[in-house]
C-alpha positions in Angstrom: -118.6 -83.5 119.1 -114.9 -84.0 118.8 -114.2 -80.4 119.8 -116.5 -80.8 122.9 -114.6 -83.9 123.9 -111.2 -82.1 123.5 -112.4 -79.1 125.5 -113.7 -81.4 128.3 -110.4 -83.2 128.5 -108.4 -79.9 128.7 -110.7 -78.5 131.4 -110.4 -81.8 133.3 -106.6 -81.8 133.1 -106.4 -78.2 134.2 -108.8 -78.8 137.2 -106.5 -81.7 138.3 -103.4 -79.6 137.9 -104.9 -76.8 140.0 -106.2 -79.0 142.7 -102.9 -81.0 142.9 -100.9 -77.8 143.1 -103.0 -76.4 145.9 -101.6 -78.9 148.4 -98.6 -76.7 149.1 -100.5 -73.4 149.3 -101.7 -71.7 152.5 -105.3 -71.4 153.5 -106.5 -68.0 152.3 -109.0 -67.6 155.1 -106.3 -67.7 157.9 -105.0 -64.2 158.5 -101.4 -63.4 157.9 -101.2 -60.7 160.6 -102.8 -60.2 164.0 -104.7 -57.1 165.1 -101.4 -55.3 165.9 -100.0 -56.0 162.4 -97.5 -58.7 163.5 -97.0 -61.8 161.4 -98.9 -64.7 162.8 -96.3 -67.3 161.8 -93.2 -67.7 159.7 -94.2 -68.6 156.1 -90.7 -69.4 154.9 -90.0 -72.9 153.5 -88.7 -75.4 156.1 -85.0 -76.0 156.2 -83.5 -79.2 154.7 -82.7 -80.6 158.2 -86.4 -80.2 159.3 -87.6 -82.0 156.2 -85.0 -84.8 156.4 -86.1 -85.7 160.0 -89.7 -86.3 158.8 -88.6 -88.8 156.1 -88.3 -92.6 156.8 -86.7 -95.3 154.8 -89.1 -98.2 154.6 -87.1 -100.7 152.6 -84.5 -101.4 149.9 -85.0 -103.9 147.1 -82.9 -105.1 144.2 -84.9 -105.6 141.0 -83.1 -106.8 137.8 -79.8 -105.7 139.3 -81.0 -102.2 140.2 -81.3 -101.0 143.8 -84.6 -99.3 144.6 -85.5 -97.6 147.9 -89.0 -97.3 149.5 -89.1 -93.9 151.1 -92.3 -93.0 152.9 -94.1 -95.6 150.8 -92.8 -94.3 147.5 -90.5 -96.5 145.3 -87.5 -94.5 144.0 -84.1 -95.2 142.3 -80.8 -93.3 142.1 -81.1 -90.0 140.4 -84.8 -89.5 141.0 -86.3 -86.7 143.0 -88.2 -87.4 146.2 -90.0 -84.2 147.1 -87.2 -81.5 147.5 -84.5 -84.2 147.8 -82.5 -86.0 145.1 -81.8 -89.7 145.6 -78.0 -89.5 145.3 -77.0 -93.1 146.2 -78.8 -96.3 147.3 -76.8 -98.8 149.3 -78.0 -102.2 150.7 -78.8 -100.7 154.1 -78.9 -96.9 153.5 -79.9 -94.1 151.1 -78.1 -90.8 150.6 -80.4 -87.9 149.8 -79.1 -84.6 148.4 -80.6 -81.2 149.1 -78.5 -78.5 147.4 -75.0 -78.9 148.8 -76.2 -80.9 151.8 -76.3 -84.7 152.1 -78.5 -86.8 154.5 -78.3 -90.5 155.2 -81.3 -92.6 155.8 -80.6 -96.0 157.4 -82.8 -99.0 157.6 -84.0 -99.6 161.1 -83.0 -103.1 162.4 
């Protein structure tokens, strides 16, 4: 019985991992090329600038002396990753995100 339970837990975890990982994958039923053999669309990853324009800073809070930012509804602190970005610095009214050697500033809207 114990082995069955362990097997069930492992399969459940793997199923969750596979389904969570599939969010970033393309739909296999959409063709990659048209009838003439041309690529239907560009499948390269979006540039940092494109990603940064889609991110919004919802708020900044200080909890036990540590500044936290709420970015797209997710609570993060300095040093954490937010998607492809690293939270470099949190200020009282702005957040600096790093993407490789590039830096982006998100400001609180008045």
